[in-house]
N, C-alpha and C positions, 0 to 999 in steps of 0.2 A: 552819824558817822561821816567823817571828812572824806573827800575824794582821794586824798593822798594815802588813806589807810589801805594797805594791801598792794599799793601801786608797785613798790619795789619787788615784792615777791613774784607778782605776775610777770614782770619784765625778766627777772632772773630765770624763772621756770621756762618761759618762752625761749629765751636765748639758749638754754641748755638743749632744748628739743629742736628748735627751728632757726636759730641764729646762724651767723656766719662763723665758721671755725677754721677755715683753710687759707685765710689771707696771710701772705708771707711774714708780716710783722706780728702776727698773733702767736707765733711759735716761740717767742722769746720775751723775757722780762728785762732784756738789755735796754737801759734808758736811751742809748744812742739810736737804736733801731726804732723804738717807740716814738721818740722825739722826731726823728726824720720822717716817719710815716705821717705823724700828726701835722707837721708843717706842710708836707706835700699835699695832704688831703684838704687843706684849706682852699676853698673855691675850686676844687678839682675832683672829678669823679674817680672812684676806686679803679675802674677799668683802665683809666689813663695812667694812674699812679703806679700800678704794679710794675710795669716794665722800667719806668724811671727809677723806682725804689731799688730794684734788683741790680740795675746797671750802676747806680750810684754806689751801692755797697760793694760791688765787685771791684770798683776802682778805689774807693775810700772806705775800708771796712771798719775803721774805728774813729772816734772823735779826734784823736791825735792826728790821724792821717788827714782828716778834713781840715784841722787847724793848720797843718803844714802845707796844704795844697795851695797852689797859686789861685788868684781870683779868676784867671782865665780858664783854668781847668774846672773850677766850680761852676762858672757860668756856662761852659760848654756842656756839662752834664745836665744842667737845669734847662737849657734852651728848649723851648717848645712847651714848657709847663705854664708859662705866663706868670703874671704878678711877680716880676723879677726882684722886687724888694725883698721877697721871701728868701731868695738865694743869698743876697747880700747879708741879711740878718742871720741866716744859717751859718755863713762863714764866720761872722763876728761872734756868734754864740759859741761856736766850737773853740775859737781862740780864747774866749772868756772862761769856758769850762777848764781849759788846759792851764791858763795863767792864774785863775782865781780859785779854782776848786781842785787843783792837782790832777786834772784829767778825769775826774769822777763827777757825774751829774749829781747835784743835791737831790735828796729824796723827798723833801717837803715842798709842797706846792708854793708856799710863800717865798721860799728861796729860789725856786725855779722861775718865778715871775721877775726876779731881778736880772735875768739874762736877756740879751737882745732877742726880740722877735717872739717872746713867749708871753702870752696874755693869760688871764685868769682861767679860761676854759681849757686851753692847751696845757697849762701847768697842772690843773686838776686831773686831766686825762692821763698825763705821764705819771703823776703820783699815784693815781688809782691803779693803773696797769702794772707799775713796777714795784710799788711798796704797799699797795692795799690801802692807801690813805682814803679816809671818808670825806671826799670833796665832790661838790657838784660840778658838772659840766654844763655848758650852754652854747653849743654850736648851732648852726642853722637848722640842722635836722631836729635837735632837741627842742629848740624854740617852737618848731612846728608841732611836734608831739604834744608839748605842754599847752600851747595855745588852744589846740583843738580839744584836748582832754578836759581842760578846766574852763573852756569857753571864754578865753581872754579876748576882749573886743578891741583893745588898744592897738595902735600902730606899733608893730614890733621893731620898727626902725627908730622909735623915740625912746628917750632915756627913762621916762616914767614906766613904760611898759616893760622895758628890759629889766628894770629894778624889780617889778612885780614878778617877772618870769624867774629871776634869780632866787627870789624868796620861795617860789613854788618848787624850784629845782632842789633847794635845800630841804624843804618839807618832805619831799618824796624820797630822800635818801634812805637806804636800809638803816635800821636802828643801830645805834652804837653797840648794843649787846650782840646783835647778829654779826656785825663786822668783826667784833672781838673774837667770837666763837669760830667764825669761818673767814680767815684772812683773804681768801680768794674771791669772796663774794662781791667785792667792789669791781673786780675785773669783769665778772659776769654781768653785773648790773650796768656798768658803764658801756661795755660793748653792746649789751642788749638795747640800750637807749639809742645808740648810734645805728644799730641794725634796723630797729623799728622805723626810724625816720628815713633810712636809705632804701628799705625794701617794701615796707607796707604803708606807712603813713607818708606817702609821697605827695609832691605838690599837686599833681593831677591824678585823678582816679585812684584814691587810696583804697587799699584792699581791706576794708573794715571787717568783712566777713571772716578774715583770718587773724585779726588783731586781738591780742590778749587783753587789751584795754577797752575794747568796744562796749562791753556791758555797762561801763560807767562813764563813757566818753560823752561830754556835753555836745560837741559838734556832731557826733554820729546820731545821737538821739533827737537833736533838733534840726537835722538836715542841713547843717551849715559847714560841712567839710570843704565845700568849694569856696566859702567865704573866709574861712579862718585858716591860717593866721592872716590878719588884715595888715596890709602894708600899702601906704599911700602910693598911688601910681606915679612912677617917675616921669619927668618930662621926656618927650621923645628925644632920642639921642641925635645930636647934630652930626653932620657929615663933614669931615675935614679932608682936604686934598693935599697930598704931599708928592713931591717929585724926587725920584731917585736917580743919581748919576752912576751909571754902570760903565766904568772905564777899565779897559783891558790893555795890558802891554805884554804881548806874547801870551804866556800861560798865566800871567799874574792879573789879579783884580784889585782895584783900589778899595779899601775899607776904612771906615773911621769908627772909633769907639764912641758910643753914645754917652751923653752926660749923665750924671747921677740922677737928676730929676727929669721928669718927663717920661715919654714912652720908651720902652726897651732900655732902661737904665743900665749902663756899663756893658751892654752887648756890642759886638762888632756888627757894623751895618754898612751898606752902600751910603755914600754921602747923601744927606737928606736936605731938601730945600722946600720953601713954601711956594715958590713959583718956578715955572720953566725958565723964566728970565734970569733968576738968581742962579740956577744950575748952569746956564750958559755963561754967565759972568764968571763962575768958578772955573770953567774950562778955559776961558780967555786968560784969567789971572794965573792959573796953575800951569798951563801948558802953552798954548799959543792962540792968538786970535784967528778966527776964520775956520776953526775945526768944527764941523757940523755933527751934531748928535742925531741919532735915529730914534724917533719915538716908538715905544713898544706898547702893546695892549695894556690898559690899566687893570689893576688887581684890586678887588674888594677885600677888606679885612675888618673883622668885628672886634672892638675893644669894649671894655665895661661901660665907659661913659660916652663914647662916640664911635662912629663908623669911619673907617679910613678908605680913601681911594688913593692907591699908590700908582703913579705913572713912572715907569723906568725910561731913562734916556740913555741909549747905548753909544759908546764911542770906543773904537779900536785904534790905539796909537800905533804908528809904524814899528815893525819889528826891529828895524835898524836903529831906532832911537835909544839913547841911554835912558834907563828907568828914571823918569822925571821925579824930582823932589817936589813934595806938596807942601805948600806954605803952612797949612794947618798941622800943628805938631801931633795931633791925634791920628793923622793918616798913616796907613800902612799898606804896602803891597804884599799880597798873599798869593801863593801858588794855588792853582785849582785843586791839586791833590790834598792840600791841607785844610781846605774849607770845613770839612766835616769835624775837625778837631777844635773848631772855634765855637764860642757861644754866639749864635746868630738868631735873630728874631725869626719866628716860624715862616712868615711870608718871604723873607729874604732867603732863608735856607731853601724853601721850595723853589724860588727863582733861580738860585745859583747852583744848588748841590748836584744837579744832574749834568751840569756843564763839564765836559771833558777838557783837558788842556787845549786840544785842537779847536774845540768849539769856542773856548774862551778867547782864542786868538783871532776870531772873526767877528764881524758885526751882523751875522745872519741868524743868530740864535733868537728864535721867536717863541 
């Protein structure tokens, strides 16, 4: 008897009894809500996503609302979730749904994959939850469950292993007859797989004693739950130092929009420079020579591929001066009271958001 025999039913039964049932996106088969949650949950924990999800829906309750929203509003709602390309793809996808699909998400996973930012696993999840389609998912949690259950030794970051896991994911699906008889079974099965990986079959210290798959799990029986899934150790992340120019003019602060590519794409940010000298050159060119900046304490910030050390340099321009024009067309003077409405990178928001208009007008904010 193959290991995949009975796999789906054990997952379905466990999900009904012990899975998660009260997440805000589980109470609807609306493709917009399901899609939004799936995109937000990529690389982000459920506990973090819930507040963002509810805030996003309160401002943009339909896909048409999202399509009509400005990029600035979308990025402001997303700010802090990270992986900002997701927000840009989200906006593009909403526009495509409105323009190409008359405002209705397609029901088939193959059609969903034609939309910006929707890959095979996300498309399958949306189709399973919203229309009961019999399609396999393979997100990070499911890769871990399958690699342990079947004892897959290959590196899960490599194409050959991913192909093997996709084949296993398809083998484990509920039978076509069961899906036909019980249209909601794919919702239970898909949610169950996600829940198993998130709550029991975790990266460290998996709760095998409570897992419905433990009796047949290869990793559990061979004592390899800490080894599997195997992923080649990444090289140590390098450290990169950046310098931030924090310029105030009265209650206004100078911000620039980040380019599409690179860190914090399309977010508003303090002007960023590779060296302190380049930051001072910008002050000389934009305002006047001889204006001295005050160095502030450096800030550490972790990104996926490297660590950042951010050093802010503070400059308060005289109150009497006319708001200077900045040569860079992406520059913008922003009042302190409106900072919270902009899409700001998390460390920049932490640095600026507590500053009152009075504090912004001084150079003593430490």
